[in-house]
N, C-alpha and C positions, 0 to 999 in steps of 0.2 A: 506547952506550946499550942498556939491556936491552930485550927485546921488550915487557915490560909497560910500561915507561916510554914506549916508542915508541907503543904502543897508546893510552895515556892522553893523550899529546901530540896525536895525531890526533883523539881523541874530544873532549877539552876545547877544542882549537884550533878545530875545526869548529863546535862550539856557540858559541864566542865570536865567530868571524867572522860566522856566520849571524845571530846575534841583534844584533850591532852593525850589520851591513848593513841589517837590517830597521828598526832604530831610526833610523839616519841617513837612509835613503831615504824613510821615512815623512814626513820633514820636507820633502823636495824633489820627490817624485813621487807619483803616485797608487798606492794600495795596493789590492789585491784580496784578498778573503778566500775561501779554498777550504775549504768545510765537508767535502768528500769527500777521496778519495785522489787519485792521479794523474788529471789531466784531469777532475776533479770526480766521478769514479765514486763511488758509494755516498754521495753527498752528501745523500740523503734520509733516511739513517739518523739516529737520535738521536746527538748528539755524544758522549755518554758511552758508548754502546754501541760506536760506531766507535773511540773511544779505547781501550776495553777490548780490542777485537779487535786493534788495532794493537799494544798492549802484549803480548798473547798471542803474536802473530806475532814480535815482537822477542825475546821469551823463547825461543821455539822456535828461531829463527834463531841466537841466541846459543849455545844448547846444541849446535847442529850446528857452528857456527863454532868454538866453544871447543876442540874436538878437531881438527877437520879443517883449518881455514883460518887462524885468527888467529895461530897459532905461525909459520906460513910468511909471512903478510902482515900483520904487526901494524899498520902505518901505514894501509893500505887498510881494514882491519877497523875501526880506530878512527874513521876518517873516515866510513865507512858508518854505524856505530852512532851517532856523534855527530850526524850530519845527521838521522837518524831521531828521535833524542831531542829535538833542537832543534825539529823540526816538531811533535812531541808536546807540547812545552812551549807552543807557540803554541796548540794545541788547548785546553789547560787554561786559559790566561790570556786568550785572545782569541776562543775559540769556533770557530776555524778557523785554517788556516795562512795567514800573511801573505805574499802574493806581490807582488813589485815589478818583476820583469823581464817585459816583454811581448815575445813572439816573434811578430812580425807575419806572417811567412810561414805559421806553423802556427796562428796566432791562439790561443795558449795563454799563460798567465801562470805564472811560477815564481819560485824564489828560489835563493839560494846553496846551501842544503841539498839542494834537488832536484838541482842539478848535481853536488854532491858525491856523492850516492847513485849517480847515473848513472856518474860517472867511477870511483868505487871499485869498482863491479861490473865495469865494462869492464876496469879494471886487473887485478883478480883473474882474470877470465876469460882475458884475454890471457896472463897468466903461466901459468895452468893449461893452456891449449891449446897455446901456441907455445913454451914453455920447458921442456917436460918431455921 
């Protein structure tokens, strides 16, 4: 499989799994809406301003990743950006990110995309630090 196809598979697959999980869990469990970013930070900003800032950050990250990372780690990059876009889709259609997982020890709420972002970053960092 080519690197571009691998990236697209990670990107579209993550969006699909995240959106389906949010749809299904909305029927069976309580959903929380996070108007901010991680841990509710910046939740007081206007939703459209926050979305605009997130899209700018994604664009800048893509420009950086396009040359440096995605060629080396296409699947991790696809998962990272797919998760970010899936949460951005929530902001557009629901006014905030739909969270359905509650972490009782930390008392935070998150979703599949949040975990996908975390693991994609850890995956890339692990490869960069320990396999060079």
